[in-house]
MARBA-3410 file (N, C-alpha, C, O; in Angstrom, 1 decimal):
244
-21.8,-2.6,17.6,-21.0,-3.7,17.0,-19.6,-3.3,17.0,-18.7,-4.1,17.2 ~ -19.2,-2.0,16.7,-17.8,-1.7,16.5,-17.1,-1.8,17.8,-15.8,-2.0,17.7 ~ -17.7,-1.7,19.0,-17.0,-1.8,20.2,-16.6,-3.3,20.4,-15.7,-3.6,21.2 ~ -17.3,-4.2,19.8,-16.9,-5.7,19.9,-15.9,-6.1,19.1,-15.3,-7.2,19.3 ~ -15.5,-5.3,18.0,-14.6,-5.9,17.1,-13.1,-6.1,17.6,-12.5,-7.1,17.3
-12.6,-5.2,18.4,-11.2,-5.5,18.9,-11.2,-6.8,19.7,-10.2,-7.6,19.5 ~ -12.2,-7.0,20.6,-12.2,-8.3,21.4,-12.4,-9.5,20.4,-11.8,-10.5,20.6 ~ -13.2,-9.3,19.4,-13.5,-10.4,18.6,-12.2,-10.7,17.7,-11.8,-11.9,17.5 ~ -11.5,-9.7,17.3,-10.3,-9.9,16.5,-9.3,-10.7,17.3,-8.6,-11.6,16.8 ~ -9.2,-10.3,18.6,-8.2,-11.1,19.6,-8.7,-12.5,19.7,-7.9,-13.4,19.8
-10.0,-12.7,19.8,-10.5,-14.0,20.2,-10.4,-15.0,19.0,-10.2,-16.2,19.2 ~ -10.7,-14.5,17.8,-10.9,-15.5,16.7,-10.0,-15.1,15.5,-9.6,-16.0,14.8 ~ -9.6,-13.8,15.4,-8.7,-13.4,14.3,-7.4,-14.2,14.3,-6.9,-14.5,13.2 ~ -6.8,-14.5,15.4,-5.5,-15.1,15.4,-5.6,-16.6,15.2,-4.5,-17.2,15.0 ~ -6.8,-17.1,15.2,-7.0,-18.5,15.0,-7.4,-18.9,13.6,-7.6,-20.1,13.3
-7.4,-18.0,12.7,-7.8,-18.3,11.4,-6.8,-19.0,10.5,-7.2,-19.4,9.4 ~ -5.6,-19.1,11.0,-4.6,-19.9,10.3,-5.0,-21.3,10.2,-4.8,-21.9,9.1 ~ -5.6,-21.9,11.2,-6.1,-23.2,11.2,-7.5,-23.3,11.7,-7.7,-22.9,12.9 ~ -8.4,-23.7,10.9,-9.8,-23.5,11.3,-10.1,-24.6,12.5,-11.0,-24.3,13.3 ~ -9.5,-25.7,12.6,-9.8,-26.6,13.7,-9.6,-26.1,15.0,-10.5,-26.2,15.8
-8.4,-25.5,15.3,-8.2,-24.9,16.7,-9.2,-23.7,16.9,-9.7,-23.5,18.0 ~ -9.5,-23.0,15.8,-10.5,-21.8,16.0,-11.8,-22.4,16.4,-12.5,-21.9,17.3 ~ -12.3,-23.5,15.8,-13.6,-24.1,16.0,-13.6,-24.6,17.5,-14.6,-24.5,18.2 ~ -12.4,-25.2,18.0,-12.3,-25.7,19.3,-12.5,-24.6,20.3,-13.2,-24.8,21.3 ~ -11.8,-23.5,20.0,-11.9,-22.4,20.9,-13.2,-21.9,21.1,-13.7,-21.7,22.2
-13.9,-21.6,19.9,-15.3,-21.1,19.9,-16.3,-22.0,20.6,-17.1,-21.6,21.3 ~ -16.2,-23.4,20.3,-17.1,-24.3,20.9,-16.9,-24.4,22.4,-17.8,-24.7,23.2 ~ -15.7,-24.1,22.9,-15.5,-24.2,24.4,-15.9,-22.9,25.1,-15.9,-22.9,26.3 ~ -16.1,-21.9,24.4,-16.5,-20.6,25.0,-17.7,-20.0,24.3,-17.6,-19.5,23.2 ~ -18.9,-20.0,25.0,-20.1,-19.6,24.3,-20.1,-18.1,24.0,-20.7,-17.6,23.1
-19.3,-17.4,24.9,-19.3,-15.8,24.6,-18.6,-15.6,23.3,-19.1,-14.8,22.5 ~ -17.5,-16.3,23.1,-16.7,-16.1,21.8,-17.6,-16.6,20.6,-17.5,-16.0,19.6 ~ -18.4,-17.6,20.8,-19.2,-18.1,19.8,-20.3,-17.1,19.5,-20.6,-16.9,18.3 ~ -20.8,-16.4,20.4,-21.8,-15.4,20.2,-21.2,-14.2,19.4,-21.9,-13.7,18.5 ~ -20.0,-13.8,19.8,-19.3,-12.8,19.2,-19.1,-13.1,17.7,-19.3,-12.4,16.8
-18.6,-14.4,17.6,-18.2,-14.9,16.2,-19.5,-14.8,15.3,-19.4,-14.4,14.1 ~ -20.6,-15.3,15.8,-21.8,-15.3,15.0,-22.3,-13.8,14.7,-22.8,-13.6,13.6 ~ -22.1,-13.0,15.6,-22.5,-11.6,15.4,-21.6,-11.0,14.4,-22.1,-10.2,13.5 ~ -20.3,-11.3,14.5,-19.4,-10.7,13.5,-19.7,-11.2,12.1,-19.7,-10.4,11.1 ~ -20.0,-12.5,11.9,-20.2,-13.1,10.6,-21.5,-12.5,10.1,-21.7,-12.3,8.9
-22.5,-12.2,11.0,-23.8,-11.7,10.5,-23.6,-10.3,9.9,-24.3,-9.9,9.0 ~ -22.6,-9.6,10.4,-22.4,-8.2,9.9,-21.6,-8.2,8.7,-22.0,-7.7,7.7 ~ -20.3,-8.8,8.7,-19.4,-8.7,7.5,-19.2,-10.1,6.9,-18.6,-10.1,5.8 ~ -19.5,-11.2,7.4,-19.4,-12.5,6.8,-17.9,-13.0,7.1,-17.0,-12.3,7.3 ~ -17.8,-14.4,7.0,-16.5,-14.9,7.2,-15.5,-14.5,6.2,-14.3,-14.4,6.5
-15.9,-14.2,5.0,-15.0,-13.8,4.0,-14.5,-12.4,4.2,-13.6,-12.0,3.5 ~ -15.0,-11.6,5.1,-14.6,-10.3,5.4,-13.5,-10.2,6.3,-13.0,-9.1,6.6 ~ -13.0,-11.3,6.9,-12.0,-11.3,7.9,-10.6,-11.1,7.2,-10.4,-11.7,6.1 ~ -9.8,-10.3,7.8,-8.6,-9.9,7.1,-7.6,-10.9,7.0,-6.8,-10.9,6.1 ~ -7.6,-12.0,7.9,-6.7,-13.1,7.7,-7.2,-14.2,6.9,-6.5,-15.2,6.8
-8.4,-14.1,6.4,-9.0,-15.2,5.6,-8.5,-15.0,4.1,-9.3,-14.6,3.3 ~ -7.2,-15.3,3.9,-6.6,-15.1,2.6,-5.7,-16.3,2.2,-5.4,-17.1,3.0 ~ -5.4,-16.2,1.0,-4.4,-17.3,0.5,-3.0,-17.1,1.0,-2.6,-15.9,1.3 ~ -2.2,-18.2,1.1,-0.9,-18.0,1.5,0.0,-17.5,0.3,-0.2,-18.0,-0.8 ~ 0.8,-16.5,0.7,1.7,-15.9,-0.4,2.9,-16.9,-0.6,3.6,-17.2,0.3
3.1,-17.3,-1.8,4.2,-18.2,-2.1,4.8,-17.9,-3.4,5.4,-18.9,-4.0 ~ 4.8,-16.7,-4.0,5.3,-16.4,-5.2,6.9,-16.3,-5.1,7.4,-15.6,-4.3 ~ 7.5,-17.0,-6.0,9.0,-17.0,-5.9,9.6,-16.8,-7.4,8.9,-17.1,-8.4 ~ 10.8,-16.2,-7.4,11.5,-16.0,-8.6,12.8,-16.6,-8.5,13.8,-16.0,-8.2 ~ 13.0,-17.9,-8.8,14.3,-18.5,-8.6,15.3,-18.0,-9.6,16.5,-18.2,-9.3
14.9,-17.5,-10.7,15.9,-17.0,-11.7,16.3,-15.5,-11.4,17.2,-15.0,-12.1 ~ 15.7,-14.9,-10.4,16.1,-13.5,-10.2,16.9,-13.4,-8.8,16.6,-14.1,-7.8 ~ 17.9,-12.5,-8.8,18.7,-12.4,-7.6,18.1,-11.4,-6.6,18.4,-11.4,-5.4 ~ 17.2,-10.6,-7.1,16.5,-9.6,-6.1,15.2,-10.1,-5.6,14.6,-11.1,-6.1 ~ 14.7,-9.3,-4.6,13.4,-9.5,-4.1,12.2,-8.8,-4.8,12.5,-7.8,-5.6
11.0,-9.1,-4.7,9.9,-8.5,-5.5,9.3,-7.3,-4.7,8.3,-6.7,-5.1 ~ 9.8,-7.1,-3.4,9.1,-6.1,-2.5,9.6,-4.7,-2.6,10.7,-4.5,-2.9 ~ 8.8,-3.8,-2.2,9.2,-2.5,-2.0,10.3,-2.3,-1.1,11.3,-1.6,-1.3 ~ 10.2,-3.0,0.0,11.3,-3.1,1.1,11.3,-4.6,1.4,10.3,-5.2,1.7 ~ 12.5,-5.2,1.5,12.6,-6.6,1.7,12.1,-7.0,3.1,11.6,-8.1,3.2
12.4,-6.2,4.2,12.1,-6.6,5.5,10.6,-6.3,5.8,10.0,-5.4,5.2 ~ 10.0,-7.0,6.7,8.7,-6.8,7.2,8.6,-5.3,7.8,9.5,-4.9,8.5 ~ 7.5,-4.6,7.5,7.4,-3.3,8.0,6.2,-3.1,8.9,5.2,-3.7,8.6 ~ 6.2,-2.4,10.0,5.0,-2.1,10.8,4.1,-1.3,9.9,4.4,-0.4,9.1 ~ 2.8,-1.7,10.0,1.8,-1.0,9.2,0.4,-1.3,9.6,0.2,-1.8,10.7
-0.5,-0.8,8.8,-2.0,-0.9,9.0,-2.6,-1.2,7.7,-2.1,-0.9,6.7 ~ -3.8,-1.7,7.7,-4.6,-1.9,6.6,-6.1,-1.5,6.9,-6.7,-1.8,7.9 ~ -6.6,-0.7,5.9,-8.0,-0.3,5.9,-8.7,-1.4,5.1,-8.7,-1.3,3.8 ~ -9.4,-2.3,5.7,-10.1,-3.5,5.1,-11.5,-3.4,5.3,-12.0,-3.4,6.5 ~ -12.3,-3.3,4.2,-13.8,-3.2,4.4,-14.1,-2.0,5.2,-15.0,-2.1,6.1
-13.4,-0.9,5.1,-13.7,0.4,5.9,-13.4,0.3,7.3,-13.8,1.1,8.1 ~ -12.6,-0.8,7.8,-12.2,-1.0,9.1,-10.6,-0.9,9.2,-9.9,-1.4,8.3 ~ -10.2,-0.2,10.2,-8.7,0.0,10.3,-8.1,-1.1,11.2,-8.5,-1.2,12.4 ~ -7.1,-1.9,10.6,-6.4,-2.9,11.4,-5.0,-2.4,11.6,-4.3,-2.2,10.6 ~ -4.6,-2.1,12.9,-3.3,-1.6,13.1,-2.4,-2.7,13.8,-2.9,-3.8,14.1
-1.1,-2.3,14.0,-0.2,-3.2,14.6,0.2,-4.4,13.8,0.5,-5.5,14.4 ~ 0.1,-4.3,12.5,0.4,-5.4,11.6,1.8,-5.4,11.1,2.5,-4.4,11.2 ~ 2.3,-6.6,10.5,3.6,-6.5,9.9,3.3,-6.9,8.4,2.7,-8.0,8.1 ~ 3.8,-5.9,7.5,3.4,-6.0,6.1,4.6,-6.0,5.2,5.7,-5.5,5.6 ~ 4.4,-6.5,4.1,5.3,-6.3,2.9,4.5,-6.0,1.7,3.3,-6.4,1.6
5.0,-5.3,0.7,4.3,-4.9,-0.5,5.0,-5.3,-1.8,6.0,-4.8,-2.1 ~ 4.4,-6.4,-2.4,5.0,-6.9,-3.6,4.7,-6.0,-4.7,3.5,-6.0,-5.1 ~ 5.7,-5.3,-5.3,5.4,-4.3,-6.3,5.5,-4.9,-7.7,5.2,-4.2,-8.7 ~ 5.9,-6.1,-7.8,5.9,-6.8,-9.1,4.5,-7.2,-9.4,4.0,-7.0,-10.6 ~ 3.7,-7.7,-8.4,2.4,-8.2,-8.6,1.3,-7.3,-8.0,0.1,-7.6,-8.1
1.7,-6.2,-7.4,0.8,-5.3,-6.7,0.0,-6.0,-5.6,-1.2,-6.0,-5.7 ~ 0.6,-6.6,-4.7,0.0,-7.4,-3.7,0.5,-7.0,-2.2,1.7,-6.9,-1.9 ~ -0.5,-6.8,-1.4,-0.2,-6.5,0.1,-0.1,-7.9,0.8,-1.0,-8.7,0.7 ~ 1.1,-8.1,1.5,1.3,-9.4,2.1,1.3,-9.1,3.7,2.0,-8.2,4.1 ~ 0.7,-10.0,4.4,0.5,-9.8,5.8,1.1,-11.0,6.6,0.9,-12.2,6.2
2.0,-10.7,7.6,2.6,-11.8,8.4,1.6,-12.2,9.4,1.1,-11.3,10.1 ~ 1.2,-13.5,9.5,0.3,-14.0,10.5,0.9,-15.1,11.3,1.4,-16.1,10.7 ~ 0.8,-14.9,12.6,1.3,-16.0,13.5,0.2,-17.0,13.9,-0.9,-16.7,14.2 ~ 0.6,-18.3,13.9,-0.2,-19.3,14.4,0.2,-19.4,15.8,1.3,-19.7,16.2 ~ -0.8,-19.0,16.8,-0.5,-19.1,18.2,-0.3,-20.6,18.7,0.3,-20.7,19.8
-0.6,-21.5,18.0,-0.5,-22.9,18.5,0.9,-23.5,18.4,1.4,-24.2,19.3 ~ 1.6,-23.1,17.3,3.0,-23.6,17.1,4.0,-22.5,17.0,5.2,-22.7,16.8 ~ 3.6,-21.2,17.0,4.5,-20.1,17.0,5.1,-19.8,15.5,6.0,-19.0,15.3 ~ 4.6,-20.5,14.5,5.1,-20.4,13.2,4.3,-19.3,12.5,3.1,-19.1,12.7 ~ 5.0,-18.5,11.7,4.3,-17.4,11.0,4.2,-17.8,9.5,5.1,-18.5,9.1
3.2,-17.3,8.8,3.0,-17.5,7.4,2.7,-16.1,6.8,2.2,-15.2,7.5 ~ 2.9,-16.1,5.5,2.6,-14.9,4.7,1.2,-15.0,4.1,1.0,-16.0,3.4 ~ 0.3,-14.1,4.4,-1.1,-14.2,4.0,-1.3,-13.0,3.0,-0.8,-11.9,3.2 ~ -2.1,-13.3,1.9,-2.5,-12.2,1.1,-4.0,-12.0,1.3,-4.9,-12.7,0.9 ~ -4.3,-10.9,2.1,-5.8,-10.6,2.3,-6.5,-10.3,1.0,-5.8,-10.0,0.0
-7.8,-10.5,1.0,-8.5,-10.2,-0.3,-8.2,-8.8,-0.8,-8.7,-7.8,-0.2 ~ -7.4,-8.6,-1.8,-6.9,-7.3,-2.2,-8.0,-6.3,-2.6,-7.8,-5.1,-2.4 ~ -9.0,-6.8,-3.2,-10.1,-5.9,-3.5,-10.9,-5.3,-2.4,-11.7,-4.4,-2.6 ~ -10.6,-5.8,-1.2,-11.3,-5.3,0.0,-10.4,-4.3,0.7,-10.8,-3.7,1.7 ~ -9.1,-4.2,0.3,-8.2,-3.2,0.8,-8.4,-1.9,0.2,-8.1,-1.6,-1.0
-8.9,-0.9,1.1,-9.0,0.5,0.6,-7.6,1.2,0.5,-7.3,2.0,-0.3 ~ -6.9,0.9,1.7,-5.6,1.6,1.8,-4.7,0.9,2.8,-5.2,0.0,3.5 ~ -3.5,1.2,2.8,-2.6,0.6,3.8,-1.4,1.4,4.0,-1.1,2.3,3.2 ~ -0.7,1.3,5.2,0.5,2.0,5.4,1.7,1.1,5.6,1.5,0.0,6.2 ~ 2.9,1.5,5.2,4.1,0.8,5.5,4.9,1.8,6.2,5.3,2.9,5.7
5.2,1.5,7.6,5.8,2.6,8.4,5.0,3.8,8.3,3.8,3.8,8.8 ~ 5.5,4.9,7.8,4.7,6.1,7.8,4.1,6.4,6.3,3.5,7.5,6.1 ~ 4.4,5.6,5.4,4.0,5.7,4.0,2.7,5.2,3.7,2.4,4.0,4.0 ~ 1.8,6.0,3.2,0.5,5.6,2.9,0.2,5.2,1.4,0.7,5.9,0.5 ~ -0.6,4.1,1.2,-0.9,3.7,-0.2,-2.4,3.6,-0.3,-3.1,3.2,0.7
-2.9,4.1,-1.4,-4.3,4.0,-1.6,-4.7,3.2,-2.8,-3.9,3.2,-3.8 ~ -5.8,2.6,-2.9,-6.3,1.9,-4.0,-7.1,2.9,-4.9,-8.1,3.5,-4.4 ~ -6.7,3.0,-6.1,-7.3,3.9,-7.1,-8.0,3.1,-8.2,-7.4,2.2,-8.8 ~ -9.3,3.4,-8.5,-10.0,2.5,-9.5,-9.7,2.9,-10.9,-9.3,4.0,-11.2 ~ -10.0,2.1,-11.8,-9.9,2.3,-13.3,-10.5,3.7,-13.8,-10.0,4.4,-14.7
-11.6,4.0,-13.1,-12.4,5.2,-13.6,-11.4,6.4,-13.4,-11.5,7.4,-14.1 ~ -10.5,6.4,-12.3,-9.7,7.5,-12.0,-8.4,7.4,-12.9,-8.0,8.4,-13.5 ~ -7.7,6.2,-13.0,-6.4,6.1,-13.5,-6.5,5.8,-15.0,-5.5,6.2,-15.7 ~ -7.5,5.2,-15.5,-7.5,4.8,-16.9,-6.8,3.4,-17.1,-6.8,3.0,-18.2 ~ -6.4,2.8,-16.0,-5.8,1.4,-16.0,-6.9,0.4,-16.3,-8.1,0.8,-16.2
-6.6,-0.8,-16.5,-7.5,-1.8,-16.7,-8.1,-2.3,-15.4,-9.2,-2.9,-15.4 ~ -7.4,-2.1,-14.3,-7.9,-2.6,-13.0,-7.4,-1.6,-11.9,-6.6,-0.7,-12.2 ~ -8.0,-1.8,-10.7,-7.6,-1.0,-9.6,-6.1,-1.4,-9.2,-5.7,-2.6,-9.4 ~ -5.4,-0.4,-8.7,-4.0,-0.6,-8.3,-3.7,0.3,-7.1,-4.4,1.3,-6.9 ~ -2.6,0.0,-6.4,-2.2,0.7,-5.2,-1.2,1.8,-5.7,-0.3,1.6,-6.5
-1.4,3.0,-5.1,-0.5,4.1,-5.3,-0.1,4.7,-4.0,-0.8,4.8,-3.1 ~ 1.2,5.2,-4.0,1.7,5.8,-2.8,1.0,7.2,-2.8,1.1,7.9,-3.8 ~ 0.4,7.7,-1.7,-0.1,9.0,-1.6,0.9,9.9,-1.0,1.2,9.8,0.2 ~ 1.4,10.8,-1.9,2.5,11.7,-1.4,2.0,13.0,-1.0,2.5,13.5,0.1 ~ 1.1,13.6,-1.7,0.5,14.9,-1.3,-1.1,14.7,-1.4,-1.5,14.2,-2.4
-1.8,15.0,-0.3,-3.2,14.8,-0.3,-3.9,16.1,0.0,-4.2,16.5,1.1 ~ -4.0,16.8,-1.1,-4.7,18.2,-1.1,-5.9,18.2,-2.1,-6.4,17.1,-2.4 ~ -6.2,19.3,-2.5,-7.2,19.5,-3.6,-6.7,18.6,-4.8,-7.5,17.9,-5.4 ~ -5.4,18.7,-5.1,-4.9,17.8,-6.1,-4.1,16.8,-5.3,-3.5,17.0,-4.2 ~ -4.1,15.5,-5.9,-3.4,14.4,-5.2,-2.1,14.1,-6.1,-2.1,13.8,-7.3
-1.0,14.1,-5.3,0.3,13.6,-6.0,0.5,12.2,-5.5,0.6,11.9,-4.3 ~ 0.6,11.3,-6.5,0.7,9.8,-6.2,1.8,9.3,-6.9,2.2,9.8,-7.9 ~ 2.3,8.0,-6.5,3.4,7.4,-7.2,3.0,5.9,-7.3,2.4,5.3,-6.4 ~ 3.3,5.4,-8.5,3.1,4.0,-8.9,4.4,3.3,-8.8,5.3,3.7,-9.6 ~ 4.5,2.3,-7.9,5.8,1.6,-7.8,5.7,0.3,-8.5,4.7,-0.3,-8.3
6.7,-0.1,-9.3,6.7,-1.3,-10.0,8.2,-1.9,-10.0,9.1,-1.2,-9.7 ~ 8.3,-3.1,-10.3,9.7,-3.7,-10.6,9.6,-4.6,-11.9,8.6,-5.3,-12.1 ~ 10.6,-4.4,-12.7,10.7,-5.2,-13.9,11.9,-6.0,-14.0,13.0,-5.5,-13.5 ~ 12.0,-7.1,-14.6,13.2,-7.9,-14.8,14.2,-7.2,-15.8,13.7,-6.5,-16.7 ~ 15.4,-7.3,-15.4,16.5,-6.8,-16.4,17.7,-7.6,-16.3,17.9,-8.3,-15.3
18.6,-7.4,-17.2,19.9,-8.1,-17.1,20.9,-7.2,-16.4,21.2,-6.1,-16.9 ~ 21.3,-7.6,-15.2,22.2,-6.8,-14.3,23.6,-7.2,-14.6,24.0,-8.3,-14.2 ~ 24.5,-6.4,-15.2,25.8,-6.6,-15.6,26.8,-6.0,-14.6,28.0,-6.0,-14.9 ~ 26.3,-5.5,-13.4,27.1,-4.8,-12.5,27.7,-5.8,-11.5,28.5,-5.3,-10.6 ~ 27.4,-7.0,-11.5,27.8,-7.9,-10.4,28.9,-8.9,-11.0,29.0,-10.0,-10.5
29.5,-8.5,-12.0,30.5,-9.5,-12.6,29.8,-10.2,-13.8,29.5,-9.6,-14.8 ~ 29.5,-11.5,-13.5,28.7,-12.2,-14.6,27.3,-11.7,-14.6,26.7,-11.4,-13.6 ~ 26.7,-11.6,-15.8,25.3,-11.0,-15.9,24.3,-11.9,-15.2,24.3,-13.2,-15.3 ~ 23.4,-11.3,-14.5,22.4,-12.0,-13.8,21.1,-11.3,-14.0,21.1,-10.1,-14.4 ~ 20.0,-11.9,-13.7,18.6,-11.4,-13.9,18.3,-10.7,-12.5,18.3,-11.3,-11.5
18.0,-9.4,-12.7,17.6,-8.7,-11.4,16.3,-8.0,-11.6,15.7,-8.1,-12.7 ~ 15.8,-7.3,-10.6,14.6,-6.5,-10.7,15.0,-5.0,-10.6,15.8,-4.7,-9.8 ~ 14.4,-4.2,-11.5,14.7,-2.8,-11.5,13.5,-2.0,-11.1,12.4,-2.2,-11.6 ~ 13.7,-1.2,-9.9,12.5,-0.5,-9.3,12.2,0.7,-10.2,13.1,1.5,-10.5 ~ 10.9,0.8,-10.5,10.5,2.0,-11.3,9.4,2.7,-10.6,8.5,2.1,-9.9
9.5,4.1,-10.7,8.4,5.0,-10.0,7.9,5.9,-11.1,8.6,6.6,-11.8 ~ 6.5,5.9,-11.2,5.9,6.9,-12.1,5.0,7.8,-11.2,4.3,7.3,-10.4 ~ 5.2,9.1,-11.5,4.5,10.1,-10.6,3.3,10.5,-11.4,3.3,10.7,-12.7 ~ 2.2,10.8,-10.7,0.9,11.2,-11.3,0.4,12.4,-10.5,0.6,12.5,-9.3 ~ -0.4,13.3,-11.1,-1.1,14.3,-10.4,-2.6,14.2,-10.7,-3.0,14.3,-11.9
-3.4,13.9,-9.7,-4.9,13.9,-9.9,-5.4,15.3,-9.7,-5.6,15.8,-8.6 ~ -5.7,16.0,-10.9,-6.2,17.4,-10.8,-7.6,17.4,-11.4,-7.8,17.2,-12.6 ~ -8.5,17.7,-10.6,-10.0,17.8,-11.0,-10.3,16.4,-11.5,-10.2,15.4,-10.8 ~ -10.7,16.3,-12.8,-11.1,14.9,-13.3,-9.9,14.3,-14.1,-10.1,13.3,-14.8 ~ -8.8,14.9,-14.1,-7.6,14.4,-14.9,-6.6,13.6,-14.0,-6.4,14.0,-12.9
-6.0,12.6,-14.6,-5.0,11.8,-14.0,-3.8,12.0,-14.8,-3.6,11.3,-15.8 ~ -2.8,12.9,-14.4,-1.8,13.3,-15.4,-0.4,12.7,-14.9,0.0,12.9,-13.8 ~ 0.3,12.0,-15.8,1.5,11.5,-15.6,2.6,12.7,-15.7,2.6,13.5,-16.6 ~ 3.4,12.7,-14.6,4.4,13.8,-14.5,5.8,13.2,-14.7,6.2,12.4,-13.9 ~ 6.4,13.6,-15.8,7.7,13.0,-16.2,8.8,14.0,-16.0,10.0,13.5,-16.0
8.6,15.2,-15.7,9.6,16.2,-15.5,9.1,17.4,-14.6,7.9,17.5,-14.4 ~ 10.1,18.2,-14.2,9.7,19.4,-13.5,8.9,20.4,-14.4,7.9,21.0,-14.1 ~ 9.4,20.4,-15.6,8.7,21.3,-16.6,7.3,20.9,-16.8,6.4,21.7,-16.9 ~ 7.0,19.6,-16.9,5.7,19.1,-17.0,4.8,19.4,-15.8,3.7,19.8,-16.0 ~ 5.4,19.4,-14.6,4.7,19.7,-13.4,4.3,21.1,-13.3,3.2,21.4,-12.8
5.2,22.0,-13.7,5.0,23.4,-13.6,3.9,23.8,-14.7,3.2,24.7,-14.4 ~ 3.9,23.0,-15.8,2.9,23.4,-16.7,1.4,23.1,-16.2,0.5,23.8,-16.6 ~ 1.3,22.0,-15.4,0.0,21.7,-14.8,-0.3,22.7,-13.8,-1.5,23.0,-13.5 ~ 0.7,23.2,-13.1,0.5,24.2,-12.0,0.8,25.6,-12.5,1.4,26.4,-11.7 ~ 0.3,25.9,-13.7,0.8,27.1,-14.4,0.4,28.4,-13.7,1.0,29.4,-14.0
-0.7,28.4,-12.9,-1.2,29.6,-12.3,-0.2,30.1,-11.3,-0.3,31.3,-10.9 ~ 0.8,29.3,-10.8,1.8,29.6,-9.8,3.2,29.3,-10.4,4.1,29.0,-9.7 ~ 3.3,29.3,-11.7,4.5,28.8,-12.4,5.7,29.6,-12.0,6.7,29.0,-11.7 ~ 5.7,30.9,-12.0,6.8,31.7,-11.7,7.3,31.6,-10.3,8.5,31.4,-10.1 ~ 6.3,31.6,-9.4,6.7,31.4,-7.9,7.3,30.0,-7.6,8.2,29.9,-6.8
6.8,29.0,-8.3,7.3,27.7,-8.2,8.7,27.6,-8.7,9.6,27.0,-8.1 ~ 8.9,28.2,-9.9,10.2,28.2,-10.6,11.3,28.9,-9.6,12.4,28.4,-9.4 ~ 10.9,30.0,-9.1,11.8,30.8,-8.1,12.1,29.9,-6.9,13.2,29.7,-6.5 ~ 11.0,29.3,-6.3,11.2,28.4,-5.2,12.2,27.2,-5.5,13.0,26.8,-4.7 ~ 12.0,26.6,-6.7,12.8,25.5,-7.1,14.3,25.9,-7.2,15.2,25.1,-6.8
14.6,27.0,-7.8,16.0,27.6,-7.9,16.5,27.8,-6.5,17.7,27.5,-6.3 ~ 15.7,28.5,-5.6,16.2,28.8,-4.3,16.5,27.5,-3.4,17.5,27.5,-2.7 ~ 15.7,26.5,-3.6,15.9,25.3,-2.9,16.7,24.2,-3.6,17.0,23.1,-3.1 ~ 17.2,24.6,-4.8,18.1,23.8,-5.6,17.4,22.4,-5.8,18.0,21.3,-5.5 ~ 16.2,22.4,-6.3,15.4,21.2,-6.5,15.7,20.6,-7.9,15.2,21.2,-8.9
16.5,19.6,-8.0,16.8,19.0,-9.3,16.1,17.7,-9.5,16.2,16.8,-8.6 ~ 15.3,17.6,-10.5,14.5,16.5,-10.8,15.2,15.2,-11.0,14.7,14.2,-10.5 ~ 16.3,15.2,-11.6,17.1,14.0,-11.9,17.6,13.3,-10.6,17.8,12.1,-10.5 ~ 17.8,14.3,-9.5,18.4,13.6,-8.3,17.3,12.9,-7.5,17.6,11.8,-7.0 ~ 16.2,13.5,-7.4,15.1,12.9,-6.6,13.8,13.4,-7.2,13.2,14.4,-6.6
13.2,12.7,-8.2,11.9,13.3,-8.8,10.8,13.3,-7.7,10.0,14.3,-7.6 ~ 10.6,12.3,-6.8,9.5,12.3,-5.9,9.6,13.4,-4.9,8.6,14.0,-4.6 ~ 10.8,13.6,-4.3,11.0,14.7,-3.4,10.7,16.1,-4.1,10.0,16.9,-3.5 ~ 11.3,16.2,-5.2,11.1,17.5,-6.0,9.6,17.8,-6.2,9.1,18.9,-6.0 ~ 8.9,16.8,-6.7,7.5,17.0,-7.0,6.7,17.2,-5.7,5.8,18.1,-5.7
7.0,16.6,-4.6,6.3,16.7,-3.4,6.5,18.1,-2.8,5.6,18.7,-2.4 ~ 7.7,18.6,-2.9,8.0,20.0,-2.3,7.3,21.1,-3.2,6.8,22.1,-2.8 ~ 7.3,20.8,-4.5,6.7,21.8,-5.4,5.2,21.9,-5.2,4.5,22.9,-5.1 ~ 4.6,20.7,-5.2,3.1,20.6,-5.0,2.7,21.1,-3.6,1.7,21.8,-3.5 ~ 3.5,20.8,-2.6,3.2,21.3,-1.3,3.3,22.8,-1.2,2.5,23.5,-0.6
4.3,23.4,-1.9,4.5,24.8,-1.9,3.4,25.5,-2.7,3.0,26.6,-2.3 ~ 3.0,24.9,-3.7,1.9,25.4,-4.5,0.7,25.7,-3.6,0.1,26.7,-3.7 ~ 0.3,24.7,-2.8,-0.9,24.9,-1.9,-0.6,25.8,-0.7,-1.5,26.4,-0.1 ~ 0.7,26.0,-0.4,1.1,27.0,0.6,0.8,28.4,0.0,0.3,29.3,0.6 ~ 1.1,28.5,-1.2,0.9,29.8,-2.0,-0.6,30.2,-2.1,-1.0,31.3,-2.0
-1.4,29.0,-2.2,-2.8,29.2,-2.3,-3.5,29.3,-1.0,-4.7,29.5,-0.9 ~ -2.7,29.2,0.1,-3.2,29.4,1.5,-4.1,28.2,1.9,-5.0,28.4,2.7 ~ -3.8,27.0,1.4,-4.4,25.8,1.8,-3.4,24.9,2.7,-2.3,24.6,2.2 ~ -3.8,24.6,3.9,-3.0,23.8,4.7,-3.4,22.3,4.6,-2.8,21.5,5.3
END
């Protein structure tokens, strides 16, 4: 079945923007109809990545955008344990939504689709990977996406959000979005928020002296770039432990 999926995605996936053209294509080609039926038998119509609602969230009172990056980014989505590559994506970090650009081949118009978020295990924006973590891990009320920064025995992840604020830097005060990043370290069964270099070194206390020396030698200053500093320290921690 897995060998049939790429052909099936080409044949019917691009037609899901409008069900009528898709039905015409399938009815005119028995081989596509057979593939479609076999696909639906395995994962169901609701399993298709393009079978989502159109994204239409707007903030007319805000001068900024709600996305991690405003432009569409090349990416991939792991959807129901299947990898879909060659996509164009944006990540709404106000609402924690992955948005997919979908072209209608009949008129060349593209729309923004929200795939069923609960079926997304992970996704990438350019080379940056995000993973869905459940409440059992994070202690949150629901599953959320986190940037996966270091993927070792311990996981260093970042939660990206945006919140409204009054921006007075543009002359007259306006409402803008402020990008916030919270860092966490998943160690054993703990999900620990990391607010400072001192807090990180406390969690990695078995190599605290070596990490402090490394930080001084590399001039790693938390206030300049917390994510980079944390990534380098956690990476070096596992270098010291001999884990690649």
